C-alpha positions in Angstrom: -14.6 -10.3 14.8 -13.0 -7.0 15.7 -10.9 -5.2 13.2 -7.7 -3.5 13.9 -8.1 0.0 12.5 -5.0 2.1 12.3 -4.2 5.5 10.8 -3.0 5.3 7.2 0.4 7.0 8.2 1.0 4.1 10.6 1.1 1.5 7.8 4.7 0.4 7.0 6.1 0.7 3.5 5.4 -2.5 1.5 2.4 -3.5 3.6 -1.1 -3.7 2.2 -4.4 -2.6 3.8 -8.1 -2.3 3.3 -9.5 1.2 3.8 -12.1 1.2 6.5 -13.2 4.8 7.0 -12.3 8.3 5.8 -13.1 11.0 8.3 -13.1 14.6 7.4 -15.1 17.4 5.6 -17.5 15.8 3.0 -15.8 17.9 0.2 -12.4 16.5 1.1 -13.6 12.9 1.5 -15.3 13.2 -1.9 -12.1 14.4 -3.5 -10.2 11.3 -2.2 -13.0 9.1 -3.5 -12.6 10.7 -6.9 -9.0 9.4 -7.0 -10.2 5.9 -5.9 -9.4 6.3 -2.2 -12.6 5.0 -0.7 -13.9 2.5 1.8 -13.2 -1.1 0.9 -10.3 -0.3 -1.4 -7.1 -2.3 -1.0 -4.0 -0.2 -0.9 -0.3 -0.7 -0.6 2.0 1.7 1.1 4.7 2.3 -1.5 6.6 4.9 0.6 5.6 5.8 4.1 6.2 9.3 5.4 4.8 12.8 4.9 3.8 12.7 2.1 3.3 9.0 1.6 3.0 7.3 -1.8 0.1 4.6 -2.0 -0.3 2.1 -4.8 -3.9 1.6 -5.7 -4.9 -0.8 -8.4 -1.4 -0.5 -10.1 -1.4 3.3 -9.9 0.7 5.4 -7.5 -0.8 8.4 -5.6 1.1 10.9 -3.4 -1.0 11.7 -0.3 0.0 14.4 2.3 -1.4 13.4 5.7 -3.0 16.3 7.6 -5.4 17.0 10.3 -8.3 17.8 7.9 -8.7 14.2 6.8 -8.0 11.0 8.5 -7.9 7.7 6.7 -8.3 4.6 8.8 -7.1 1.2 7.4 -7.1 -2.4 8.3 -3.7 -4.1 7.6 -3.9 -7.2 5.6 -2.0 -10.1 7.1 1.3 -11.0 5.4 0.1 -14.5 4.6 -2.9 -13.2 2.8 -1.0 -10.8 0.6 0.0 -11.9 -2.8 3.7 -12.7 -3.2 5.7 -10.9 -5.8 6.4 -13.0 -8.9 9.8 -14.6 -9.1 11.6 -14.4 -12.4 13.6 -17.5 -13.5 16.5 -16.4 -15.7 18.8 -18.9 -17.3 22.4 -18.0 -17.4 25.2 -19.5 -19.1 29.0 -19.7 -18.8 30.5 -17.1 -16.4 27.0 -15.7 -15.3 26.0 -19.1 -14.2 29.0 -19.5 -12.1 28.3 -16.0 -10.4 24.8 -17.1 -9.5 26.1 -20.4 -7.9 28.6 -18.5 -5.8 25.9 -16.5 -4.2 
């Protein structure tokens, strides 16, 4: 089965991916690994752009994309991503009417 590797900066905000490969100078790659950015790690693009913000294991990291290090990821299909939890809030009186109007 072929995997679809894309550069990290092409991953849209709100989407998740698995890190496939990190290309660059060994010292730079090692520094990213110290922060938990390593092959096999699942990440979520919290905010795309330069710099981007990644969510890894509940923590947010700001990463500036440059030409020295290239991170390749495999997007995780939307139907395989965990859905956010829905909170059920009980309202009474006027608040309940506002919810029903929506």
